[in-house]
C-alpha positions in Angstrom: -119.6 32.6 175.1 -121.9 29.7 174.2 -121.2 26.2 175.5 -121.6 24.9 171.9 -118.9 25.2 169.3 -121.7 24.8 166.7 -125.4 25.3 167.0 -128.2 25.2 164.4 -131.7 26.4 165.1 -134.9 25.9 163.1 -133.1 25.0 159.8 -135.5 24.5 156.9 -134.3 23.7 153.4 -136.7 23.5 150.5 -136.0 22.1 147.0 -138.7 22.3 144.3 -141.6 20.3 145.6 -139.6 18.8 148.5 -138.9 20.0 152.0 -135.5 18.4 152.6 -135.1 19.8 156.1 -138.0 20.9 158.3 -137.2 23.0 161.3 -134.3 20.9 162.5 -131.8 21.6 165.3 -128.4 20.4 166.3 -125.8 21.3 169.0 -122.1 20.3 169.0 -119.9 20.6 172.1 -116.1 21.4 172.0 -114.1 18.2 171.6 -117.3 16.1 171.2 -118.0 13.2 168.9 -121.7 13.5 168.1 -123.4 10.8 166.1 -126.1 11.8 163.5 -128.3 8.9 162.5 -131.4 8.3 160.4 -132.7 6.4 157.5 -131.6 7.2 153.9 -133.6 10.2 152.9 -133.9 11.5 156.5 -132.1 14.7 155.5 -128.6 14.0 156.8 -126.8 14.8 153.5 -128.7 18.1 153.0 -127.9 19.0 156.6 -124.2 18.5 156.0 -124.3 20.7 152.9 -126.1 23.5 154.9 -123.3 23.4 157.6 -120.6 23.4 154.9 -122.1 26.3 152.9 -123.0 24.2 149.9 -126.7 24.9 150.4 -128.3 28.0 152.0 -131.3 27.3 154.2 -134.5 29.2 153.6 -135.1 29.4 157.4 -133.0 29.0 160.5 -129.8 30.2 162.1 -126.2 28.9 162.5 -124.0 29.9 165.4 -120.3 29.3 165.9 -119.1 29.8 169.5 -122.4 31.6 170.1 -122.0 34.1 167.2 -124.4 34.0 164.3 -122.8 33.2 160.9 -124.0 33.4 157.3 -122.0 31.2 154.9 -122.2 32.4 151.3 -120.4 29.3 150.1 -118.1 26.4 151.0 -115.1 28.7 151.2 -116.7 30.6 154.0 -117.3 27.4 156.0 -113.8 26.2 155.4 -112.4 29.6 156.6 -114.5 29.2 159.7 -112.9 25.9 160.4 -115.5 23.4 159.1 -114.6 20.5 156.9 -116.4 17.4 155.6 -115.1 14.0 154.7 -117.7 12.2 152.5 -118.5 8.5 152.2 -117.1 8.5 148.6 -113.8 10.4 148.6 -113.9 13.5 146.4 -110.4 13.2 145.2 -108.4 13.6 142.0 -107.1 10.1 141.3 -104.3 11.2 138.9 -102.8 13.7 141.3 -100.5 13.0 144.2 -101.6 12.7 147.8 -99.9 16.1 148.6 -101.7 17.8 145.6 -105.0 16.4 146.9 -104.4 17.6 150.4 -103.5 21.1 149.5 -106.0 21.5 146.6 -107.4 25.0 146.8 -105.0 26.2 149.5 -101.5 25.5 148.0 -98.4 26.7 149.6 -97.3 29.6 147.4 -94.3 31.9 147.5 -93.5 34.6 145.0 -96.4 33.3 142.9 -94.8 29.8 142.7 -96.2 26.7 144.2 -93.7 25.3 146.7 -93.8 21.6 145.9 -91.1 20.6 148.3 -92.7 22.4 151.2 -96.1 20.9 150.3 -94.7 17.4 150.1 -92.9 17.9 153.5 -96.0 19.3 155.2 -98.2 16.5 153.7 -95.8 13.9 155.0 -96.0 15.5 158.5 -99.8 15.2 158.4 -99.6 11.6 157.2 -97.1 10.7 159.9 -99.4 12.2 162.5 -102.2 10.0 161.2 -100.0 6.9 161.2 -100.3 6.5 157.4 -98.4 3.8 155.6 -98.0 5.7 152.3 -96.1 8.7 151.1 -97.2 12.2 150.0 -95.9 11.6 146.5 -98.1 8.5 146.0 -100.7 8.8 143.3 -104.2 9.0 144.8 -105.7 6.5 142.5 -103.4 3.8 143.8 -104.7 4.0 147.3 -107.4 1.9 149.0 -110.7 3.5 150.1 -109.4 3.6 153.7 -106.2 5.3 152.7 -108.1 7.8 150.5 -110.3 8.7 153.5 -107.1 9.2 155.6 -106.0 11.7 152.9 -109.4 13.5 153.1 -108.9 13.8 156.9 -105.4 15.1 156.4 -106.8 17.7 154.0 -109.3 18.7 156.7 -106.5 19.1 159.3 -104.4 21.0 156.8 -107.1 23.7 156.7 -107.0 23.9 160.5 -110.5 22.5 160.8 -111.9 22.5 164.3 -115.2 20.8 163.2 -114.9 17.8 161.0 -118.0 16.0 159.6 -117.4 12.3 158.8 -120.1 10.9 156.4 -120.4 7.1 156.6 -116.6 6.7 156.8 -116.8 3.0 157.7 -119.2 1.8 155.1 -116.5 0.4 152.8 -113.9 -0.5 155.4 -112.8 -3.8 156.8 -113.0 -4.4 160.6 -109.3 -3.7 161.0 -109.6 -0.5 158.9 -112.6 0.6 160.9 -110.6 0.1 164.2 -107.8 2.2 162.7 -110.3 5.0 161.9 -111.7 4.8 165.4 -108.2 5.4 166.9 -107.8 8.3 164.5 -111.1 9.9 165.6 -110.0 9.4 169.3 -106.8 11.3 168.4 -108.6 14.1 166.8 -110.9 14.4 169.8 -107.9 14.6 172.1 -106.6 17.4 169.9 -109.8 19.4 170.6 -111.5 18.8 167.3 -115.3 18.4 167.4 -116.7 15.7 165.1 -120.1 15.0 163.6 -120.1 11.2 162.8 -122.8 10.1 160.4 -123.3 6.3 160.3 -125.8 3.5 159.9 -123.7 1.2 162.1 -124.6 1.1 165.8 -121.0 -0.1 166.6 -119.6 3.2 165.3 -121.9 5.1 167.6 -121.2 3.0 170.7 -117.5 3.1 170.1 -117.1 6.8 169.5 -120.0 9.0 170.3 -121.2 10.5 173.6 -124.5 11.8 172.1 -126.6 10.8 169.1 -129.1 13.0 167.2 -131.8 11.3 165.1 -133.5 12.7 162.0 -136.6 11.1 160.4 -138.4 12.3 157.3 -136.5 15.6 157.2 -137.4 16.4 160.8 -135.5 16.5 164.1 -136.6 13.7 166.4 -134.3 14.0 169.4 -130.9 14.0 170.9 -130.0 11.2 173.3 -127.0 10.2 175.5 -125.4 7.1 173.8 -125.2 5.3 177.1 -128.9 6.0 177.9 -130.7 4.7 174.8 -131.4 1.1 173.8 -131.1 -0.3 170.3 -134.8 -0.8 170.2 -135.6 2.8 171.1 -133.0 4.2 168.7 -134.4 2.1 165.8 -138.0 3.3 166.7 -136.8 6.9 166.7 -135.1 6.4 163.3 -137.9 4.5 161.4 -141.0 5.7 163.4 -142.1 2.2 164.3 -140.9 -0.8 166.2 -138.9 -3.5 164.3 -139.7 -6.5 166.5 -137.7 -8.9 164.4 -134.6 -7.5 162.8 -133.8 -10.8 161.1 -137.2 -12.2 160.0 -135.9 -15.7 159.1 -138.9 -17.9 158.1 -139.0 -21.6 158.8 -138.5 -23.2 155.4 -138.4 -26.9 154.6 -135.0 -27.3 152.8 -135.4 -29.1 149.5 -133.0 -30.9 147.1 -129.6 -29.7 146.1 -129.8 -27.0 143.4 -126.2 -25.8 142.9 -122.9 -27.6 143.7 -119.4 -26.2 143.2 -116.5 -28.7 143.2 -112.8 -27.9 143.6 -112.9 -24.3 142.2 -109.4 -22.8 141.9 -108.1 -19.5 140.4 -104.4 -18.9 141.1 -103.9 -15.8 143.3 -107.5 -15.6 144.3 -108.9 -18.9 145.7 -107.9 -22.6 145.9 -109.9 -25.8 146.0 -113.2 -24.3 147.1 -116.2 -26.6 147.2 -119.8 -26.0 148.5 -123.4 -26.6 147.7 -126.8 -24.9 148.3 -130.3 -26.4 148.3 -133.8 -25.2 147.5 -135.1 -22.9 150.2 -131.8 -22.7 151.9 -129.8 -19.5 152.7 -126.1 -20.3 152.6 -124.1 -17.6 154.3 -120.6 -17.0 152.9 -118.4 -14.9 155.2 -114.8 -14.0 156.1 -112.8 -10.9 156.2 -112.8 -8.6 153.2 -110.3 -10.0 150.7 -111.0 -13.7 151.6 -112.0 -14.5 148.1 -115.8 -14.8 148.5 -116.8 -12.4 145.7 -114.2 -13.8 143.4 -115.6 -17.3 143.8 -119.2 -16.3 143.0 -118.1 -14.1 140.1 -116.4 -17.3 138.7 -119.6 -19.3 139.2 -121.4 -16.7 137.2 -118.9 -16.6 134.3 -117.5 -13.1 135.0 -114.1 -14.7 135.4 -112.8 -18.2 134.5 -111.4 -20.8 136.9 -108.3 -22.8 136.2 -110.0 -25.9 137.5 -113.3 -26.9 139.0 -116.8 -28.1 138.1 -120.3 -26.6 138.4 -123.4 -28.8 138.9 -127.0 -27.5 138.6 -129.7 -29.9 139.7 -127.0 -32.6 139.8 -126.1 -32.1 136.1 -122.7 -30.6 135.2 -123.0 -27.3 133.4 -120.4 -25.1 131.7 -120.6 -21.3 132.2 -118.3 -19.3 130.0 -119.8 -15.9 130.4 -122.5 -14.2 132.5 -125.3 -14.6 130.0 -124.8 -18.4 130.3 -125.3 -18.2 134.1 -128.4 -16.1 133.6 -129.9 -18.5 131.1 -129.4 -21.3 133.6 -131.1 -19.3 136.4 -128.1 -18.3 138.4 -128.5 -14.6 139.2 -125.9 -12.4 140.9 -126.8 -9.2 142.8 -123.4 -7.5 142.9 -121.8 -5.7 145.8 -121.4 -2.4 144.0 -125.0 -1.8 142.9 -124.3 1.6 141.5 -121.5 0.5 139.1 -122.5 -3.1 138.4 -126.2 -3.5 139.3 -127.8 -0.4 137.8 -127.5 2.2 135.1 -127.9 5.2 137.4 -129.1 7.7 134.8 -131.8 5.4 133.5 -135.4 5.2 134.9 -136.3 2.4 137.3 -138.5 0.6 134.9 -135.9 0.3 132.1 -133.4 -0.9 134.7 -135.7 -3.6 135.9 -136.5 -5.0 132.4 -133.1 -4.6 130.9 -132.1 -8.3 131.1 -135.5 -9.4 129.7 -136.2 -6.7 127.2 -136.3 -9.2 124.4 -139.5 -10.7 125.8 -141.4 -7.5 124.9 -140.2 -7.0 121.4 -142.6 -7.5 118.4 -141.0 -7.6 115.0 -138.0 -5.8 116.3 -140.0 -3.1 118.1 -140.3 -2.9 121.8 -143.8 -3.2 123.5 -143.4 -0.3 125.8 -146.8 -0.6 127.4 -146.2 -4.3 128.4 -142.7 -3.5 129.6 -143.9 -0.7 131.8 -146.6 -2.9 133.3 -144.1 -5.7 134.1 -141.6 -3.3 135.6 -144.2 -1.6 137.7 -145.5 -4.9 139.1 -141.9 -6.0 139.9 -141.1 -2.8 141.7 -144.3 -2.9 143.7 -143.6 -6.6 144.7 -140.5 -5.4 146.6 -142.2 -2.2 147.9 -139.8 0.2 146.2 -140.4 3.8 147.4 -140.4 5.9 144.2 -142.5 8.6 142.5 -142.8 6.5 139.3 -141.0 4.0 137.1 -139.4 6.9 135.1 -137.5 8.2 138.1 -133.8 7.8 137.6 -132.1 5.2 139.8 -129.6 7.9 141.0 -132.4 9.7 142.8 -133.2 6.8 145.2 -131.7 6.0 148.6 -129.3 3.0 148.9 -132.0 0.7 150.2 -134.4 1.5 147.4 -131.7 1.1 144.8 -131.0 -2.4 146.3 -134.8 -3.2 145.9 -134.6 -2.2 142.2 -131.7 -4.7 141.8 -133.8 -7.4 143.5 -136.8 -6.5 141.2 -134.6 -6.9 138.2 -133.6 -10.4 139.4 -137.2 -11.3 140.0 -138.0 -10.7 136.3 -135.7 -13.5 135.2 -136.1 -17.2 135.5 -134.2 -17.9 138.8 -133.0 -21.0 140.5 -130.0 -19.6 142.5 -129.9 -16.0 143.8 -126.5 -14.8 144.9 -126.6 -11.6 147.1 -123.2 -9.9 147.6 -123.3 -7.5 150.6 -127.0 -6.7 149.9 -127.3 -4.3 152.9 -124.1 -2.4 152.5 -124.7 1.3 153.1 -128.4 0.7 153.8 -130.3 2.1 156.8 -131.8 -0.1 159.5 -135.4 0.1 158.2 -134.4 -0.8 154.7 -132.2 -3.7 156.0 -135.2 -5.3 157.7 -137.2 -5.0 154.4 -134.4 -6.6 152.4 -134.1 -9.4 154.9 -137.9 -10.0 154.6 -137.5 -10.2 150.8 -134.7 -12.7 151.2 -136.8 -14.8 153.5 -139.7 -14.7 151.1 -137.5 -15.8 148.2 -136.4 -18.8 150.4 -140.0 -19.7 151.0 -140.6 -19.7 147.3 -137.9 -22.4 147.0 -135.0 -20.4 145.5 -131.5 -21.4 146.6 -129.8 -18.3 148.1 -126.2 -17.5 148.7 -125.7 -14.5 151.0 -122.2 -12.9 151.1 -121.8 -10.6 154.0 -119.1 -9.2 156.3 -121.6 -8.4 159.0 -121.7 -11.3 161.4 -125.1 -10.5 163.0 -126.6 -10.6 159.5 -125.0 -14.0 158.7 -126.1 -15.4 162.1 -129.5 -14.0 161.7 -130.4 -15.1 158.2 -128.2 -18.1 157.2 -129.2 -21.7 157.6 -125.6 -22.8 157.0 -122.4 -20.7 157.2 -119.4 -21.1 154.9 -116.2 -19.4 156.1 -113.3 -18.4 153.9 -109.8 -17.0 154.6 -107.0 -16.2 152.1 -109.0 -17.8 149.3 -109.6 -21.1 151.1 -112.5 -22.7 153.0 -111.7 -22.7 156.7 -115.0 -23.9 158.1 -118.6 -24.8 157.6 -121.2 -24.4 160.4 -124.8 -25.0 160.9 -126.9 -22.1 162.1 -127.4 -23.5 165.6 -123.8 -24.1 166.3 -122.4 -20.8 165.0 -121.3 -17.9 167.1 -119.5 -14.7 166.3 -116.4 -15.9 168.1 -116.2 -19.1 166.1 -116.8 -17.4 162.8 -114.1 -14.7 163.6 -111.6 -17.4 164.5 -112.3 -19.2 161.3 -112.1 -16.0 159.3 -108.6 -15.3 160.6 -107.3 -18.8 160.2 -104.6 -19.1 157.7 -105.9 -22.2 156.1 -102.9 -24.4 157.0 -100.7 -21.4 156.6 -101.1 -21.3 152.9 -102.6 -18.6 150.7 -104.5 -19.4 147.5 -101.8 -19.8 144.8 
């Protein structure tokens, strides 16, 4: 009997022209939470799909409890007790929670689906997970955190003894993440072994006893969590030392560029005022739902405020729609880069030049040669790692997708750059590169607004910090006086006990 519940040896997976996994190994102990970390493109997703039977490796062996197994497909892996919960829940939004949980393994008697029994069993699972919703709720009405809970309930319903959690905290608030941590602790106590994939060090330290690192499709090493430093872990992941995680340059702050006065939108935010100057990085933070994104969307004309004024270079301007903001030089890099920042099926070059395509038109015809030259230069300026400008955006890692969004902004006439959660779902190496780009933009004199839920990011990059809670400003701090404790306290303050109405 092996000491490992799951063991992989010499796994190699080859796609046309690409070796996605190269002789990697992995061992999972019974009842262990084992973190798997690495940059985007390191091979983690392919590895999951090999374990779950989606892909078949060209080389290597898989062992369960010391016995060699050969999965022909996902059904084999599921029957062996392996389940995966992906970062983006693979659910059916128009079906109920119970229907999603038992999809593919419904409770059937006399050739009839037993709806009552399925709802009752689903509610038992939800109760065990301390869920605050019912089995008959429609999946599409649930939050991301609740949908992930349903996916975990689905895994438990198949009697999974190995559960793979792929970036489960990427879209969660701090409170939701803590709830997930407790859920993982409970699964561990029940004897379930868990592979926890994450870019966040706090996830690893909170949950895992060991961490395995992949880099460039290869196995780098397995380390005890309490025996490896952040610096050593980063070096293992990226292959080099990142001496300054937050490369904040010294910039002489210039004149005011943008000023917002008394912005109000009933139900979202109330009486919000702030300004940002040339060369300054203004950090906007607060808990998810504080109203930060809603405020900058209103600044950019995506929504309309009930009252408030916008001043650009001390002159009042009126922005009715996003094109007005872009023409004035106010550029928003949205939080959801895949849905709002890029057309995923398009090539990188066409994505970059989309807002400025009119510049390369002659007599109604596009100057494709000039457009390609401009897009190639812009993509190179932010060091985008891609085969060519025709490669679809969907094929890139999260960090490189974010660079394409930045390149698109650089092609426009900019005065104010608003970055909404620019490093969300991005690995540590790409984060450092995005911070360097941000610092370079500040050095060029652009006024930058950085919206982030990650306090180390805010503390590391912002010159001034603007804190919101329940749609209201609760504090403003200079870089040198800010601490995580002060920011968290302001983020949870109830703004005189009133919400934005």
